[in-house]
C-alpha positions in Angstrom: -162.8 110.2 1.0 -162.1 112.3 -2.1 -165.7 112.4 -3.2 -166.4 114.3 -0.1 -163.5 116.6 -0.7 -164.7 116.9 -4.3 -168.3 118.2 -3.0 -166.9 120.5 -0.5 -164.8 122.2 -3.2 -167.9 123.0 -4.8 -169.7 123.8 -1.7 -171.5 127.1 -3.2 -173.5 124.8 -5.5 -174.7 122.2 -2.8 -177.9 122.4 -0.9 -177.2 123.6 2.6 -178.6 120.3 4.1 -176.6 118.1 1.7 -173.4 120.1 2.5 -173.9 119.8 6.3 -174.4 116.0 5.7 -171.2 115.6 3.7 -169.2 117.7 6.2 -170.6 116.0 9.3 -169.9 112.4 7.6 -166.4 113.4 6.6 -165.6 114.8 10.1 -167.0 111.7 11.7 -165.0 109.4 9.5 -161.7 111.2 10.6 -162.9 111.3 14.4 -163.5 107.7 14.4 -160.0 107.0 12.9 -158.4 109.2 15.5 -160.1 107.1 18.2 -159.1 103.8 16.6 -155.5 104.7 16.2 -155.3 106.1 19.8 -156.6 102.8 21.1 -154.0 100.7 19.4 -151.7 98.9 21.6 -148.1 99.8 20.8 -146.5 96.9 22.4 -144.2 94.8 20.1 -144.8 96.9 17.2 -141.4 97.9 15.5 -140.4 101.3 15.5 -140.8 102.1 12.1 -144.6 101.0 12.1 -145.0 103.3 15.3 -143.6 106.1 13.5 -145.9 105.6 10.5 -148.8 104.9 13.0 -148.2 108.5 14.8 -147.8 110.1 11.4 -151.2 108.8 10.3 -152.6 110.0 13.8 -151.0 113.4 13.3 -152.7 113.6 9.8 -156.0 112.4 11.2 -155.9 114.9 14.1 -155.0 117.7 11.9 -158.0 117.3 9.7 -160.2 117.0 12.7 -158.8 120.2 14.1 -158.9 122.2 10.7 -162.5 121.0 10.0 -163.6 122.0 13.4 -161.9 125.5 13.5 -163.0 126.3 10.0 -166.5 124.9 9.9 -168.1 128.3 9.3 -165.9 129.1 6.3 -167.3 126.0 4.5 -170.9 126.0 5.6 -171.2 129.6 4.8 -170.3 128.9 1.3 -173.7 127.8 0.4 -175.2 131.3 1.6 -173.6 132.7 -1.5 -176.0 130.9 -3.7 -178.9 133.4 -2.6 -176.7 136.4 -3.3 -175.7 135.3 -6.7 -179.5 134.7 -7.6 -180.4 138.3 -6.9 
């Protein structure tokens, strides 16, 4: 997934449609992981594994929350291209 993060780092140089697609795919990936992890059965799983599973879930949820709350910050980055060209 670091390729998507790399592309988002250079958002101001990307075509708006491409940037939207990268963002949407990245967000969908993490939303799917949250859904999968929330559906896992904890029965019989050792405490250490449950802890790490919860840590992973917290990470994925944080990514989804951050991306959702800061969507405009990224997707407005492409608007700087037009300003720079003038």
